[in-house]
Structure formats: structure tokens, C-alpha cells
N, CA and C atoms as a LAMMPS dump frame, in Angstrom:
ITEM: TIMESTEP
0
ITEM: NUMBER OF ATOMS
348
ITEM: BOX BOUNDS ff ff ff
-5.0000000000000000e+02 5.0000000000000000e+02
-5.0000000000000000e+02 5.0000000000000000e+02
-5.0000000000000000e+02 5.0000000000000000e+02
ITEM: ATOMS id mol type element x y z
1 1 1 N 0.665 -1.262 0.016
2 1 2 C -0.019 -0.184 0.064
3 1 3 C 0.889 1.343 0.06
4 2 1 N 0.666 1.946 -0.297
5 2 2 C 1.302 3.617 -0.981
6 2 3 C 0.938 4.252 0.299
7 3 1 N 2.074 5.007 1.149
8 3 2 C 1.754 6.095 1.513
9 3 3 C 0.5 7.222 1.474
10 4 1 N 0.429 7.312 2.588
11 4 2 C -0.354 8.203 2.619
12 4 3 C 0.058 10.042 3.223
13 5 1 N -1.036 10.811 2.75
14 5 2 C -0.721 12.319 3.45
15 5 3 C -1.398 12.503 4.266
16 6 1 N -1.366 12.84 5.412
17 6 2 C -2.627 12.953 6.269
18 6 3 C -3.125 13.934 6.038
19 7 1 N -5.103 13.418 5.918
20 7 2 C -5.928 14.993 5.865
21 7 3 C -5.7 15.057 3.909
22 8 1 N -5.075 14.535 3.64
23 8 2 C -6.008 13.815 2.35
24 8 3 C -6.899 12.919 1.829
25 9 1 N -7.181 12.857 1.075
26 9 2 C -8.207 12.142 0.91
27 9 3 C -8.588 11.254 -0.884
28 10 1 N -7.868 10.114 -1.47
29 10 2 C -7.7 10.53 -2.743
30 10 3 C -9.955 9.41 -3.093
31 11 1 N -9.771 10.62 -3.781
32 11 2 C -11.084 10.149 -4.826
33 11 3 C -11.233 9.952 -5.734
34 12 1 N -12.256 8.385 -5.722
35 12 2 C -11.861 7.867 -6.932
36 12 3 C -13.604 7.649 -7.326
37 13 1 N -13.523 8.341 -8.1
38 13 2 C -15.195 7.989 -8.969
39 13 3 C -14.823 7.209 -10.578
40 14 1 N -16.376 7.102 -10.455
41 14 2 C -16.84 5.485 -11.364
42 14 3 C -17.248 6.508 -12.283
43 15 1 N -17.295 5.487 -13.755
44 15 2 C -17.843 6.27 -14.3
45 15 3 C -17.066 7.591 -15.695
46 16 1 N -17.872 7.731 -16.339
47 16 2 C -17.534 8.878 -18.104
48 16 3 C -16.747 9.649 -16.788
49 17 1 N -15.772 10.43 -17.648
50 17 2 C -14.744 11.399 -17.357
51 17 3 C -15.217 12.32 -18.702
52 18 1 N -15.246 13.802 -18.115
53 18 2 C -15.818 14.52 -18.755
54 18 3 C -14.486 15.216 -20.184
55 19 1 N -14.822 16.029 -21.535
56 19 2 C -13.715 15.818 -22.28
57 19 3 C -12.999 16.469 -21.697
58 20 1 N -13.496 17.861 -20.405
59 20 2 C -12.831 19.131 -19.959
60 20 3 C -11.893 17.982 -19.139
61 21 1 N -12.359 17.365 -18.352
62 21 2 C -11.265 16.007 -17.305
63 21 3 C -10.558 15.981 -17.976
64 22 1 N -10.509 15.301 -19.095
65 22 2 C -9.786 14.58 -19.977
66 22 3 C -8.492 15.386 -20.668
67 23 1 N -8.811 16.549 -20.893
68 23 2 C -7.867 17.732 -21.622
69 23 3 C -6.922 18.303 -20.377
70 24 1 N -7.658 18.545 -19.238
71 24 2 C -6.736 18.831 -17.632
72 24 3 C -6.033 18.17 -16.989
73 25 1 N -5.797 16.458 -17.625
74 25 2 C -5.439 15.224 -16.764
75 25 3 C -4.159 14.836 -17.947
76 26 1 N -4.037 15.88 -19.228
77 26 2 C -3.843 15.214 -20.13
78 26 3 C -3.609 13.279 -20.719
79 27 1 N -4.349 13.445 -20.829
80 27 2 C -4.477 11.921 -20.271
81 27 3 C -4.465 11.308 -22.18
82 28 1 N -4.336 9.76 -23.039
83 28 2 C -4.533 10.366 -23.686
84 28 3 C -6.16 10.263 -24.621
85 29 1 N -7.077 10.358 -24.544
86 29 2 C -8.344 10.744 -24.947
87 29 3 C -8.407 12.449 -24.927
88 30 1 N -7.574 12.756 -23.98
89 30 2 C -7.637 14.479 -24.328
90 30 3 C -6.501 14.592 -25.271
91 31 1 N -5.81 14.219 -25.699
92 31 2 C -5.146 14.233 -26.153
93 31 3 C -5.603 14.056 -28.026
94 32 1 N -6.278 12.873 -27.701
95 32 2 C -7.312 12.758 -29.073
96 32 3 C -8.128 13.37 -29.143
97 33 1 N -9.287 14.078 -28.359
98 33 2 C -9.674 15.485 -28.109
99 33 3 C -9.097 16.868 -29.326
100 34 1 N -7.506 17.058 -28.649
101 34 2 C -7.078 17.874 -29.154
102 34 3 C -6.373 18.113 -30.35
103 35 1 N -6.618 16.685 -30.572
104 35 2 C -5.32 16.454 -32.225
105 35 3 C -6.719 16.646 -33.293
106 36 1 N -8.333 15.639 -33.29
107 36 2 C -9.449 16.45 -34.038
108 36 3 C -9.259 17.217 -33.727
109 37 1 N -9.246 18.127 -32.94
110 37 2 C -9.438 19.867 -33.126
111 37 3 C -8.257 20.758 -33.941
112 38 1 N -6.617 19.615 -33.716
113 38 2 C -5.678 20.2 -34.702
114 38 3 C -5.866 19.985 -36.388
115 39 1 N -6.214 19.032 -36.315
116 39 2 C -6.663 17.549 -37.435
117 39 3 C -7.584 18.681 -38.508
118 40 1 N -9.194 19.864 -37.491
119 40 2 C -9.662 19.958 -38.422
120 40 3 C -8.733 21.356 -38.975
121 41 1 N -7.97 22.2 -37.837
122 41 2 C -8.037 23.238 -38.314
123 41 3 C -6.725 23.456 -39.221
124 42 1 N -5.872 22.324 -39.509
125 42 2 C -4.958 21.606 -40.405
126 42 3 C -5.945 22.326 -41.974
127 43 1 N -6.902 21.287 -41.633
128 43 2 C -7.452 20.951 -43.387
129 43 3 C -7.973 22.241 -43.639
130 44 1 N -8.703 22.743 -42.988
131 44 2 C -9.293 24.454 -42.988
132 44 3 C -7.835 25.096 -44.383
133 45 1 N -7.084 24.913 -42.842
134 45 2 C -5.88 26.545 -43.307
135 45 3 C -5.113 25.418 -44.774
136 46 1 N -5.464 24.123 -44.963
137 46 2 C -4.866 23.806 -45.989
138 46 3 C -5.98 23.742 -47.601
139 47 1 N -7.108 24.308 -47.218
140 47 2 C -8.133 23.959 -48.014
141 47 3 C -8.264 25.554 -48.286
142 48 1 N -7.639 26.952 -47.763
143 48 2 C -7.918 27.848 -47.894
144 48 3 C -6.282 27.577 -48.69
145 49 1 N -5.266 27.925 -48.887
146 49 2 C -4.101 27.854 -49.401
147 49 3 C -4.507 27.255 -50.66
148 50 1 N -4.653 25.71 -50.762
149 50 2 C -5.298 25.57 -52.196
150 50 3 C -6.667 25.91 -52.706
151 51 1 N -7.388 26.248 -52.144
152 51 2 C -8.439 27.424 -53.234
153 51 3 C -7.675 29.144 -53.555
154 52 1 N -6.993 29.772 -52.95
155 52 2 C -6.24 30.803 -53.14
156 52 3 C -5.044 30.284 -54.49
157 53 1 N -4.502 29.525 -54.077
158 53 2 C -3.415 28.972 -55.144
159 53 3 C -4.44 28.495 -56.168
160 54 1 N -5.408 27.637 -56.513
161 54 2 C -5.667 27.632 -57.23
162 54 3 C -6.298 28.576 -58.242
163 55 1 N -6.826 29.211 -57.637
164 55 2 C -7.728 30.668 -58.18
165 55 3 C -6.879 31.552 -58.628
166 56 1 N -5.05 31.942 -57.77
167 56 2 C -4.674 33.026 -58.222
168 56 3 C -3.44 32.796 -59.167
169 57 1 N -3.658 30.914 -59.148
170 57 2 C -1.931 30.282 -59.564
171 57 3 C -2.652 30.4 -61.344
172 58 1 N -3.992 29.628 -61.484
173 58 2 C -4.625 30.129 -62.471
174 58 3 C -4.172 31.176 -63.458
175 59 1 N -4.478 32.854 -62.924
176 59 2 C -5.088 33.935 -63.967
177 59 3 C -3.561 34.126 -64.598
178 60 1 N -2.304 33.988 -63.959
179 60 2 C -0.806 34.418 -64.912
180 60 3 C -0.96 32.882 -65.402
181 61 1 N -1.348 31.876 -65.339
182 61 2 C -0.951 30.51 -66.244
183 61 3 C -1.915 31.382 -67.546
184 62 1 N -3.001 31.269 -67.623
185 62 2 C -3.89 32.043 -68.872
186 62 3 C -3.239 33.33 -69.612
187 63 1 N -2.091 34.124 -68.762
188 63 2 C -2.334 35.06 -69.018
189 63 3 C -1.173 34.52 -69.721
190 64 1 N -0.15 33.625 -69.395
191 64 2 C 0.949 32.768 -70.551
192 64 3 C 0.08 31.982 -71.501
193 65 1 N -0.673 31.567 -71.551
194 65 2 C -1.137 30.895 -72.512
195 65 3 C -2.11 31.014 -73.393
196 66 1 N -2.128 32.551 -73.153
197 66 2 C -3.183 33.598 -74.221
198 66 3 C -2.232 34.984 -74.29
199 67 1 N -1.589 34.482 -75.211
200 67 2 C -0.73 36.048 -75.222
201 67 3 C -1.612 36.817 -75.503
202 68 1 N -2.407 37.135 -76.66
203 68 2 C -3.396 38.191 -76.754
204 68 3 C -3.687 39.003 -75.587
205 69 1 N -3.682 38.991 -74.425
206 69 2 C -4.134 39.68 -73.506
207 69 3 C -2.71 40.965 -73.59
208 70 1 N -1.841 40.541 -73.72
209 70 2 C -0.908 41.258 -73.61
210 70 3 C -0.539 42.501 -74.46
211 71 1 N -1.477 42.155 -75.177
212 71 2 C -1.562 43.244 -75.978
213 71 3 C -2.793 44.276 -76.037
214 72 1 N -3.924 43.613 -75.249
215 72 2 C -5.433 43.933 -74.998
216 72 3 C -4.452 45.621 -73.709
217 73 1 N -5.488 46.765 -73.924
218 73 2 C -5.194 47.838 -72.933
219 73 3 C -6.277 48.315 -72.806
220 74 1 N -7.05 48.926 -71.207
221 74 2 C -7.293 49.131 -70.439
222 74 3 C -7.428 50.326 -69.693
223 75 1 N -7.287 51.569 -70.091
224 75 2 C -7.335 52.489 -69.337
225 75 3 C -5.738 52.582 -69.972
226 76 1 N -5.005 52.429 -70.618
227 76 2 C -3.685 52.211 -70.732
228 76 3 C -2.827 51.559 -69.997
229 77 1 N -3.545 50.696 -69.139
230 77 2 C -2.722 49.607 -68.377
231 77 3 C -2.846 48.166 -69.59
232 78 1 N -2.351 47.279 -69.418
233 78 2 C -2.046 45.759 -70.249
234 78 3 C -3.225 45.667 -69.064
235 79 1 N -4.777 44.616 -70.355
236 79 2 C -5.748 44.223 -70.2
237 79 3 C -5.096 42.713 -68.201
238 80 1 N -3.828 42.143 -68.85
239 80 2 C -2.966 41.385 -67.877
240 80 3 C -3.195 41.431 -66.503
241 81 1 N -2.424 42.384 -66.936
242 81 2 C -2.629 43.272 -65.253
243 81 3 C -3.52 43.535 -64.648
244 82 1 N -4.449 43.912 -65.106
245 82 2 C -5.688 44.495 -64.437
246 82 3 C -6.67 42.819 -63.823
247 83 1 N -6.056 41.524 -65.043
248 83 2 C -6.834 40.911 -64.383
249 83 3 C -6.201 39.971 -63.153
250 84 1 N -5.218 40.178 -63.523
251 84 2 C -3.916 39.423 -62.33
252 84 3 C -4.231 39.817 -60.624
253 85 1 N -4.201 41.929 -60.983
254 85 2 C -4.178 42.353 -59.837
255 85 3 C -5.819 42.594 -59.377
256 86 1 N -6.762 43.006 -59.857
257 86 2 C -7.475 43.628 -59.681
258 86 3 C -8.511 42.088 -58.726
259 87 1 N -8.986 41.006 -59.081
260 87 2 C -9.11 40.279 -58.73
261 87 3 C -8.586 39.9 -57.057
262 88 1 N -7.305 39.844 -56.726
263 88 2 C -6.372 39.483 -56.028
264 88 3 C -7.058 40.195 -53.826
265 89 1 N -7.47 41.161 -54.352
266 89 2 C -7.833 41.948 -53.233
267 89 3 C -9.079 41.108 -52.521
268 90 1 N -10.382 41.351 -52.94
269 90 2 C -11.505 40.841 -53.459
270 90 3 C -11.544 38.819 -52.719
271 91 1 N -10.341 38.435 -53.382
272 91 2 C -10.091 37.135 -53.39
273 91 3 C -9.463 37.136 -51.661
274 92 1 N -8.384 38.158 -51.878
275 92 2 C -8.046 37.608 -50.216
276 92 3 C -8.945 37.368 -49.472
277 93 1 N -9.997 39.235 -49.314
278 93 2 C -10.585 39.118 -48.359
279 93 3 C -11.536 38.05 -48.327
280 94 1 N -12.081 37.341 -49.453
281 94 2 C -13.504 36.243 -49.547
282 94 3 C -13.15 35.138 -49.097
283 95 1 N -11.718 35.15 -49.901
284 95 2 C -11.306 33.324 -48.326
285 95 3 C -10.527 33.683 -47.263
286 96 1 N -10.059 34.888 -46.587
287 96 2 C -10.443 35.08 -45.673
288 96 3 C -11.136 35.12 -44.698
289 97 1 N -12.551 35.369 -45.028
290 97 2 C -13.791 35.936 -44.202
291 97 3 C -14.309 34.431 -44.342
292 98 1 N -14.482 33.722 -45.048
293 98 2 C -14.889 31.846 -45.04
294 98 3 C -13.493 31.381 -43.725
295 99 1 N -12.65 31.443 -44.008
296 99 2 C -11.654 30.665 -43.412
297 99 3 C -11.833 31.033 -41.621
298 100 1 N -12.394 32.462 -42.19
299 100 2 C -12.378 32.666 -40.234
300 100 3 C -13.559 32.586 -39.427
301 101 1 N -14.553 32.84 -40.225
302 101 2 C -16.274 31.534 -40.092
303 101 3 C -16.362 30.541 -40.107
304 102 1 N -15.043 29.71 -40.21
305 102 2 C -15.12 28.29 -40.719
306 102 3 C -13.903 27.934 -39.307
307 103 1 N -12.668 28.645 -38.526
308 103 2 C -12.709 28.261 -38.245
309 103 3 C -13.344 28.502 -36.42
310 104 1 N -13.788 29.923 -36.988
311 104 2 C -14.605 30.256 -35.84
312 104 3 C -15.17 29.003 -35.106
313 105 1 N -16.043 28.27 -36.072
314 105 2 C -17.243 27.118 -36.302
315 105 3 C -16.286 26.084 -35.229
316 106 1 N -15.4 25.861 -35.933
317 106 2 C -14.331 24.688 -35.561
318 106 3 C -14.118 25.257 -33.692
319 107 1 N -14.028 26.24 -33.594
320 107 2 C -13.218 25.957 -32.324
321 107 3 C -14.962 26.574 -31.247
322 108 1 N -15.804 26.386 -31.476
323 108 2 C -17.171 26.921 -31.135
324 108 3 C -17.187 25.254 -30.944
325 109 1 N -17.532 24.693 -31.586
326 109 2 C -18.093 22.998 -31.624
327 109 3 C -16.594 22.317 -30.24
328 110 1 N -15.576 22.519 -31.082
329 110 2 C -14.677 22.169 -29.18
330 110 3 C -15.358 22.595 -28.312
331 111 1 N -14.907 23.713 -28.209
332 111 2 C -15.505 24.612 -26.75
333 111 3 C -17.061 24.236 -26.144
334 112 1 N -18.09 23.688 -27.095
335 112 2 C -19.332 22.959 -26.575
336 112 3 C -18.658 21.581 -26.128
337 113 1 N -17.922 21.081 -26.67
338 113 2 C -17.472 19.82 -26.439
339 113 3 C -16.981 19.681 -25.123
340 114 1 N -15.684 20.598 -24.71
341 114 2 C -15.37 20.563 -23.375
342 114 3 C -16.351 20.957 -22.324
343 115 1 N -17.164 22.053 -22.649
344 115 2 C -18.291 22.56 -21.58
345 115 3 C -19.019 21.545 -20.598
346 116 1 N -19.319 20.701 -22.011
347 116 2 C -20.603 20.004 -21.433
348 116 3 C -20.602 19.732 -20.35
């Protein structure tokens, strides 16, 4: 039997532990909960990166494959430059806005799981 400290009792609970207790005690189950959140955040980040790369990586490629855009001008500026530069800011904002909403939803779902 292990030595006991006077005045302290060990409380043994039978039954299920809450996710909050699992995380606080750094158990294997708590690690699973945390890895799930991290995996979801990583997936969301990679999806945003691939989306941005696919949309804005295609624009310069299209300009390279269709050289007629290099000769066209709009207000004295080559059309190719308009195609590459103008959609960038709204694209950044839109992808960032969608990413933020999904990240907040994932965090909220994790918080609700832990606080139940």
C-alpha cells in the first residue's frame, strides 16, 4: 500500500470522465480531442491555401497561354495586369472571411464539447 498524506483523501470516481477532465489531466483521450481540433484546423488551412493557389495561380498561367491579353489595354494598362491584380484583394478578403467563419465554428464546436 502506498503511503498516504495525513488530511488528504483520494477520491475515486467511477464512470465517464468529461472531455474537460481528459484535457486537464492530459490523458490519451484528451490528446485525441486535441488532435481532432488540430487536424480540423490544419485541413481548413490547407483548403484555404489550395483554393487561393488554384484561383490565383491560374490567372498568370492563363495570361501566358493566351498571349493576346498582353496586347490589349484598358485605360492605358495592359489587360493582363488588370486580370491578375484587380481580383486579388477581393479574393484575399473572401477567402479570409470564409476561413475565419469556419475556424470560429470549429473552435466553438470544440468549446461546446469541452464545456458540456
